[in-house]
N, C-alpha and C positions, 0 to 999 in steps of 0.2 A: 714457538719451537717446542718440541717434545723433550722432556727430560727423561733420561734412562733411569730405570730402577734395577738394583742388583743387590746381592749380599754386600753389606758394608764391612770393610776391613779396618782394623785398628791402625791408626796413623803411626804409632811408635814401632810396632813389631810386625804388622801385616797379617796378624791372625784374624780370624773371623770374629766379628763382634757378637756377643751373646747378651741378650736381655737378662739382667740380674734377677728380675722378678719372675719371669715366665720360663727362662732357660731356652727360649727360642732364638734362632739366628735373627739378627737385625737386618731388615730390608729397608732401603731408602734411596733417595736420589744419588746417583753415582757418577755423574758426568765428570766431576772433579777427579774422582778416583780413576776413571778411565783415562783421562788426559795425563794424569800423573804416571800411569803405567806405560802409556805410549812414549812419553818423553824419556822415561828411565830405561825401557827395554831396548835391546839391540836388534837390528834386522836378523831374522832367523829365529827369534825367540818364540814366536807364535807359529805353530805348524799350519794353522788355517790361513794365515796371512804372512808368508815368509819375508815380505819386503817391509812390513810394518815395524817401526821403531826408530827412535832418534839416537839412542845410545849416548845420552848426555854425560855419562861418566867419562867418556873419552875426551870431553871438552874441558874437564876440570883443570885448572891451572894453565890454561892456554890463553894467550893474549890475542886480541884483534879478531876473534872469531864470532863476535856478536851478530853481524849480518848473516853469516853462514848458519849459525844456530837458529836464528829467527826464520830463515828460509826453510830449513829442514823441518822445524817444528810445524810450520804452516802447511807444508806439503804432506806431512804424515797425518796431521789432523784432518785435512781435507780428504785424504784417502780413506779415513774412517768415518766419513759422512758428517764432519763438523763444518760449520760456517765460521771462518776465523775472522774476527774483527781486528784484533791487534796481537802482536807478539813482540815483547821487548826483552832483550837480554842485556843485562848490565853486570859489571864486575867491580862493585865497590870493595876496596881493600882486598882485591884478588879473589873474592868469593862470588861465584857465579849465581845470579838471581834471575829468575824468569817471571815475567808477568804475562799471562795469557788470558785473552778474552775470546771465548769461542762457545758456540751453541750447536747442539746436535740437530740435524735436519729431521730425522725420524726416530 
């Protein structure tokens, strides 16, 4: 499978990563970053793909939604050309955690 490359974003604040030595923007494998954005964004967030997005924030502090979350994540990733192996949603101590194993087709 092909791994996408894109500008890398800082995990803490979402700013573009800059190489401290050269001052250039960092480019690297970005599939994890893309999956993270699809899960966090709500439908309508992307003008080019208005139906794309899970809106995981709306599931915070909800109980019994694991299968629904897993289904929505898988559908949204498949729509963005990922082959989804597994999606697991768990809520230990009421904190939602996702485990996603997916690879991009092209």
